[in-house]
Each structure stands twice: as C-alpha cells, then as structure tokens.
N, C-alpha and C positions, 0 to 999 in steps of 0.2 A: 917399854910399851910405846908403840907408834901413836902419836897424838892424832894422826889422821884417821886411824881405824876406829877411834871412839867418837869422832865427829859425825854428827848427823848430816846426811845428804838431803838437802831440802830443795824441792822443786817449787818454783814460784810462778803462778799464773796458769790459766787453763791450757794455753798453748804448750807450755813446757811440760806440764803433766801429760797432756795428750800425746806429745812427741815421745815421751818416755815410755808410755804404754803402747805406742804405735797404733793409735786410734785417732779419730777425729775429735775435735773439741766438743761437739754436740753429743757424741757417743759417750765421752767421758762424763759429761754433765748428767746424762741419763743414768749412767752407772752409779753416780753419786746419789741421785734421787731414788732410783728403784732398787739398786743392788748394794747400797751402803758402802760405796767406795770411800775410803778414809781420807776425806778432805778437811782441811782446817781453815778457819776464817779468823785471822789475827784480830780483827776489829770486833769480832763476836756478832757480826751482822749476817743476815741471810744472803746478802749480795756484796759485791765488791771484791777486794783482793782475796785470793785463795792461795794456799800452799799445801804441799803434801810431803811427807817423809818417804824417801825411796824404800826403806825397809818395810814400812807399813803397806805401801803399794805392792811390794813383792809378796808379802805375806797374804794380802787380800787376793792377789792374782793366782797364787798357788794353793789357796784354800780348797778343800774338797767341795764339790758343787752343793752338797747338802748343808755345808756351813754358811754358804751365801744364800740366804733365803730370798724367795721371790718377793718383790715389793707388793704392797697391797693392790696397786694399780694393775700390775701384770697378772696377779692371781685373779682379780675380779674380771679382767678381760678374758682370761682363759676360761673361767667358769661360765661367763655369758656366751662366749663362742661355742663352747662345748654343749651348753643347753640348747642353743639354736641348732647345732648339728644333730642332736638327738631328736628334736622336734622335726627337723627337715627329713631325716631318714624315716621316721615313723609315718609322716604324711606322704612321703614319696612311696612307701611300701603300700599304703592304702590306695593311692592313686593307681599304682601298678596292678593291684588286685582288682580294682574297678575295670581297668582296661582289659585284663585277662578275662573277666566275666563277660564284658561286651564281646570280646573275640569268641568266647565259647558259645554265645547266643547268636552270633552273626551268621546269616545265611549267605551273604555275598562274600565270595572268596577273597577279593581284594581287601575288603574291610577287615575280614578275619585276620589276614596276614599282616596288615598294617598295624592293627591294634596289638596283636600278639608280639610283633617285632618291637613296638614301643614299650610294652610291658617287660620284655626280655632286656632291653637296654636299661630300663630302670632297675631291674633286678641286678644286673652286672654292676651298675653304678653304685648301688647301695652296698654291695659286697666290697667294692673297692674303697669307698669312703668310710665305711664303718671301722676300718683298721685304725683310723686317727681319732676316734671318738671314745670317751670313757662313759660307759653305761652303768647304772646301778642294776641290780638283779632283775627288778620288775621291768625296767625299760628294755633290757636285753632279751628277756623271755618274750615280751610282747612283740618285739621286732622279729625275733627268731620264728615265732609262730606264724607271723605274716609271711615271712620268707619261705617257710616250709609249704604253706598253702599255695603261695605264688608259684613255687617250683613245681608242685604237683599239677596245678592248672596248666602251666606252660608245657609240661610233659604231655598232658592230655592233648594239647594243641599241636604236638609234634615238634616242639622246640628241643634241640639237642644241647646236652650239657657236657 
C-alpha cells in the first residue's frame, strides 16, 4: 500500500483553500458561513488559522444541492425579498386598475391614451416579474383576479394582446 495514498492532503489558510476551489477568499469565507464549507480551526477559535482537508472539500463541492442547505441568512433574505415582491406586484396591479379606470372615464383622448398605455405597461411588467416570485394560493388568486379585471378593462380601451 502506498503511504502517500493514505496521507490526508491538507490545505492551510484562506488563500490556499480559495485557490484550490478556484474562488476568491471572501467567497470561500462566505461559503463557510452560509453553506457550511468544511473548514477546521486548529486552535478551536472562531478566527485565526484555518485548514481544510481536500477530500472533505471535494465531497462538499460535489454534494447534491439539496444536501447543502441554505444558511439562515440566505433563506431569511430570500423570504424577505419574495415578500416584498408579492406586495409590490399586488400594489402595482391595484395602481394599474386605478389607471385603467381613469382611462375608461376620461373624455380627453390624449389623457385616455396616456393612462391606458401606462396601465398596459404595468400589466406587462407584472406578467414578466411574477415568474420570479413564489406566491401562496391566496396571494396568487388575488393577483390573478386583478390581472383578469385589468386585461378586460384594457381590451375595452382597445389595447391589443
């Protein structure tokens, strides 16, 4: 048996670990913090010297995405961003409905066209952005109802789809 094959390949320091993973030092530090990159601290402290075992890094890097869980910070950020997105699209749909109602009641041709065009732009933007947002059933139904009503009003105003 070759003694070299049983010897652990140890990387010492952030720079060496980052070079091995072909990433920047700060990225690797973030991976440790948020994605549980297997880093060891010989002194047992939270700062100072770090080492990593190549085999553990290789296993971590090839793990299925579901095995590497999102860190709490990333998950909390995603949840907050998604919540803001849901709120934004709902408010935007209500503003677009208000604009289409103004257009329907307008007697001045230019005002009718301008407000209808703005409502149509909002409608198109909502359709594009909603693909990246996760809705619960209630939120989805509420937005879909507003979009159906908006589309109907825009069709009444002569907007083409």
